[in-house]
C-alpha positions in Angstrom: -3.0 144.8 123.8 -6.1 147.2 124.5 -8.8 147.1 121.9 -8.9 150.6 119.2 -12.0 152.5 118.4 -11.7 153.1 114.5 -14.4 155.3 112.6 -14.9 155.2 109.0 -17.3 158.0 107.9 -19.1 157.5 104.2 -19.1 153.7 105.6 -21.7 152.7 103.0 -20.1 154.1 100.0 -17.9 152.0 97.0 -14.0 153.2 99.0 -15.1 152.2 102.5 -16.3 148.7 101.1 -12.8 148.3 99.8 -11.0 149.7 103.2 -13.3 148.1 105.9 -12.3 144.3 105.9 -8.8 145.7 105.3 -8.9 147.1 108.9 -10.9 144.8 110.6 -8.7 141.8 109.3 -5.3 143.4 110.7 -3.9 145.0 107.3 -3.7 148.3 109.0 -2.8 148.2 113.0 -1.6 144.7 113.1 -2.3 141.4 113.0 -2.6 142.0 117.1 -4.3 144.5 117.7 -8.1 143.9 118.3 -10.7 147.0 116.8 -14.2 148.2 117.6 -15.2 149.5 114.4 -17.4 152.2 114.0 -19.1 153.1 110.3 -20.8 156.4 109.8 -23.0 157.5 107.1 -26.0 159.9 106.5 -29.7 158.3 107.1 -30.8 157.9 103.9 -27.9 155.2 103.8 -29.2 153.6 106.9 -30.2 150.4 105.5 -27.0 150.0 103.0 -25.1 150.5 106.2 -26.5 147.7 108.1 -25.8 145.7 105.1 -22.2 146.3 105.9 -22.3 145.4 109.2 -23.9 142.0 108.6 -21.2 141.3 106.0 -18.4 142.2 108.5 -19.8 140.3 110.9 -20.4 137.1 108.3 -16.4 137.0 107.5 -16.0 136.0 111.1 -12.8 138.3 111.8 -10.7 137.3 114.9 -9.7 140.9 115.6 -13.0 142.7 115.1 -14.3 142.9 118.8 -17.4 144.9 117.8 -19.3 146.9 114.8 -21.0 149.9 114.9 -22.9 151.5 112.4 -24.6 154.5 112.8 -26.0 157.7 111.4 -25.6 159.7 114.8 -22.4 162.3 115.3 -22.5 161.5 119.6 -22.6 157.7 118.7 -20.0 157.9 116.1 -17.2 160.0 117.6 -17.4 159.5 121.1 -13.9 157.8 122.6 -12.5 157.2 119.2 -8.9 156.3 118.8 -8.8 157.1 114.6 -11.0 158.8 112.3 -11.2 158.3 108.9 -12.8 160.9 106.8 -13.9 159.4 103.6 -17.3 160.9 103.3 -18.2 163.9 101.7 -20.3 166.0 99.0 -19.2 164.7 95.4 -19.1 167.1 93.0 -22.1 166.6 90.7 -22.8 167.9 87.2 -23.0 171.2 86.7 -21.8 172.2 90.4 -19.3 174.8 90.6 -16.0 174.6 93.2 -17.4 177.0 95.5 -20.8 175.1 95.7 -18.8 172.0 96.5 -17.2 173.8 99.1 -19.6 175.6 100.5 -21.7 172.1 100.9 -18.0 170.7 102.4 -17.5 173.1 104.7 -20.8 172.6 106.5 -20.3 168.6 106.4 -17.2 169.2 108.2 -17.8 171.9 110.5 -20.3 169.6 112.3 -17.9 166.8 111.9 -15.1 168.6 113.6 -17.6 169.6 116.1 -18.3 166.0 117.1 -14.6 165.7 117.2 -13.9 168.3 119.8 -16.7 167.6 121.8 -16.6 163.3 121.8 -13.3 161.8 120.6 -10.4 161.1 122.4 -7.9 164.2 122.7 -5.3 162.0 121.1 -7.1 161.0 118.3 -5.7 160.5 114.7 -7.3 162.1 112.2 -7.4 161.5 108.3 -9.2 163.4 105.6 -9.9 161.8 102.8 -13.0 163.2 101.3 -12.9 166.1 98.4 -11.5 168.7 98.3 -9.8 166.5 100.8 -6.9 169.5 101.9 -9.9 172.5 102.9 -12.0 169.9 104.3 -9.4 168.7 106.4 -8.3 172.7 107.7 -11.8 173.4 108.3 -12.3 170.0 110.7 -9.1 171.1 112.6 -10.6 174.9 113.2 -13.7 172.9 114.3 -11.9 170.8 116.8 -9.5 173.3 118.2 -9.1 171.1 121.6 -6.8 168.4 119.2 -3.5 169.2 117.9 -3.5 170.7 114.5 -0.7 167.8 114.4 -3.1 165.2 114.6 -5.1 165.9 111.1 -4.1 165.3 108.1 -5.1 164.4 104.4 -4.8 161.9 101.9 -2.2 162.9 99.4 -0.6 158.7 99.5 -2.7 157.6 96.4 -1.0 160.6 94.5 1.9 159.5 95.6 1.4 155.3 95.2 0.7 156.7 91.5 3.5 158.6 91.3 5.5 155.5 92.4 3.8 153.2 90.0 4.6 155.3 86.8 8.7 155.6 87.6 8.3 151.8 88.5 6.7 150.8 85.1 9.1 153.0 83.1 12.1 151.6 84.3 11.2 148.2 85.2 11.2 147.7 88.5 8.8 146.5 91.0 6.6 149.4 92.9 8.7 149.1 95.8 12.1 149.8 94.3 10.9 153.1 93.9 10.8 155.2 97.1 10.9 159.2 98.5 8.6 160.2 96.0 7.1 163.8 97.0 3.8 165.0 96.1 3.8 168.9 96.8 0.4 170.8 97.4 -3.4 170.2 96.9 -5.0 167.0 95.8 -5.9 168.2 93.1 -4.6 168.9 89.7 -2.1 171.3 90.9 -0.5 168.9 92.8 3.0 168.9 92.2 4.5 165.0 91.7 7.7 165.5 92.6 10.7 162.4 91.6 14.2 165.0 91.4 14.9 163.6 95.1 13.2 159.9 94.7 15.5 157.3 94.6 15.2 153.3 92.5 16.7 150.4 93.7 17.6 148.1 90.5 18.2 144.6 90.2 21.7 144.5 91.1 20.9 146.4 94.1 21.9 149.5 93.6 20.1 152.7 94.9 20.3 155.6 92.5 18.4 158.8 91.5 15.3 158.6 89.7 16.2 161.1 87.0 19.5 159.3 86.3 17.9 156.0 86.1 14.8 157.4 83.8 17.1 159.5 81.8 14.2 161.1 80.2 13.9 164.7 81.8 11.3 165.9 78.8 8.9 162.7 80.6 9.6 163.5 83.8 8.7 167.3 83.7 5.8 166.7 81.2 3.6 163.8 80.8 4.8 161.9 84.0 3.3 165.1 85.8 -0.1 165.2 84.0 -0.5 161.6 84.0 -0.4 161.6 87.8 -2.3 164.8 87.9 -5.0 163.6 85.6 -5.1 160.1 87.0 -8.1 160.2 89.1 -10.1 161.7 86.2 -8.9 159.0 83.6 -10.4 156.4 86.2 -13.6 158.3 85.9 -13.9 158.3 82.5 -12.7 154.4 82.1 -14.8 153.1 85.3 -17.7 155.5 85.0 -16.9 155.6 89.0 -13.7 157.0 91.2 -11.1 155.5 92.2 -11.8 153.1 95.2 -9.9 149.8 95.2 -6.7 152.0 95.0 -8.1 154.9 97.1 -8.7 152.5 100.1 -5.3 151.0 99.2 -3.7 154.3 100.1 -5.9 155.1 102.9 -4.4 151.8 104.7 -0.9 152.5 103.6 -1.0 156.1 105.1 -3.2 155.3 108.3 -0.3 152.6 108.6 3.0 154.6 108.4 1.2 157.0 110.6 0.5 154.5 113.5 4.0 152.2 113.0 6.3 154.6 110.8 7.6 153.9 107.4 8.5 150.3 106.6 12.1 149.8 105.0 11.0 146.2 104.3 8.2 147.8 101.7 10.3 150.5 100.5 13.7 151.3 99.0 15.4 149.4 101.9 18.7 151.0 100.2 17.7 154.5 101.2 19.7 156.2 104.2 16.1 158.5 105.0 12.7 157.3 104.0 9.8 159.7 103.8 6.1 159.6 102.6 3.7 162.3 101.6 1.1 163.8 103.8 -0.8 166.5 103.6 -0.6 168.7 106.8 -0.6 172.2 108.5 1.2 175.0 107.5 2.6 176.7 110.0 4.7 178.9 107.3 8.1 178.0 108.3 8.4 175.2 105.4 9.8 175.9 101.7 7.9 179.3 102.0 4.4 177.8 101.6 1.9 180.3 103.2 0.5 179.5 106.8 -2.8 178.4 107.7 -3.6 175.6 105.1 -3.2 171.9 104.6 -0.5 171.4 102.4 0.9 167.9 101.1 4.7 167.8 102.4 7.3 164.9 102.2 7.7 163.6 106.2 9.1 161.3 108.2 7.4 159.8 111.2 8.2 158.2 114.8 6.1 157.6 117.3 3.0 158.5 115.8 4.2 161.9 115.3 5.5 163.4 111.5 7.8 166.0 110.8 8.1 167.7 108.2 11.5 166.8 106.1 13.5 170.0 105.6 16.5 171.1 103.8 15.8 170.1 100.1 17.0 172.2 97.2 13.8 173.4 95.5 14.7 174.4 91.7 12.9 177.3 90.0 10.6 175.1 88.2 9.7 173.3 91.4 8.9 176.5 93.1 6.3 177.9 90.5 4.5 174.3 90.8 4.9 174.2 94.3 3.2 177.8 94.8 0.8 177.2 91.8 -1.1 174.6 94.1 -0.5 176.6 97.6 -2.1 179.5 95.8 -5.5 177.2 94.9 -5.2 176.2 98.8 -5.4 179.8 100.0 -8.4 180.6 97.5 -10.2 177.7 98.7 -9.5 178.2 102.5 -10.6 181.8 102.4 -13.7 180.4 100.4 -14.4 177.7 102.6 -13.7 180.1 106.0 -16.2 183.0 104.4 -19.0 180.2 104.0 -18.1 178.9 107.8 -18.3 182.1 109.2 -22.0 183.2 107.5 -23.4 179.5 108.5 
């Protein structure tokens, strides 16, 4: 099997520190897949990056063919098979959202152009750095030679959070809950939806989540707000943003995109399994506007996703789905304005 080349940006940061070892030892791309791991960060982090490279070497991982640490876009993006774009400008105290959008529009414009110029046209691109949906859109627009379907943003962390909340509530393992949906933006407007989700109970019975939870007030109230605000709650407790759980979600997302959804690690009694990914909206699904990156339920086959259509959407869900879409349209318009003026 030919080796693959995987790029991680923001590689000197805390999320990457939890992610890189997992990729290098085969958790994401399989136990028989050798990897050239490329790590990119900004020049002030070059020394830290070199330390991470030394640690990876010291792990003596048999699948790790080569480690490249760099601050140069051409070296980082050349001939890559997978790009995991973790690095972004974080929101600092006193910074307004428009300032965050402007800073990241510039970063992801540059990375999109580098993808367009140097990466394989088959490259799979996962954007993690926030605001992830809009950063993903910018990168895609700046890499017109790469198909839009090759770009996605991370909402798997939100899905994992929602799945865990339900599992804890009904007293089952997290992998006994499946088909949770995250609609929309990776922000506090996201809509975690369990109306179509399933629980596999201890006796092997597969039932709809609402029928097992038996508490609509919780499902439509505290459950949603807990998932929406979980990132802030982690920061309040840890004084740092989510890293371990974000790295796990990145691995889950990329592994499913690469291999398809694994029935063994989800509710095996379900007739159809899906996962949530932030993907390009062409305007033909669930009334979501065109030209935004929006989280939908997707099935995956042969490294290609298909949005799950035909799910019933009630009035309450419609309102929440439209609210998060509205935010994404506003983000897109602001970011594109910054691009056009740069």
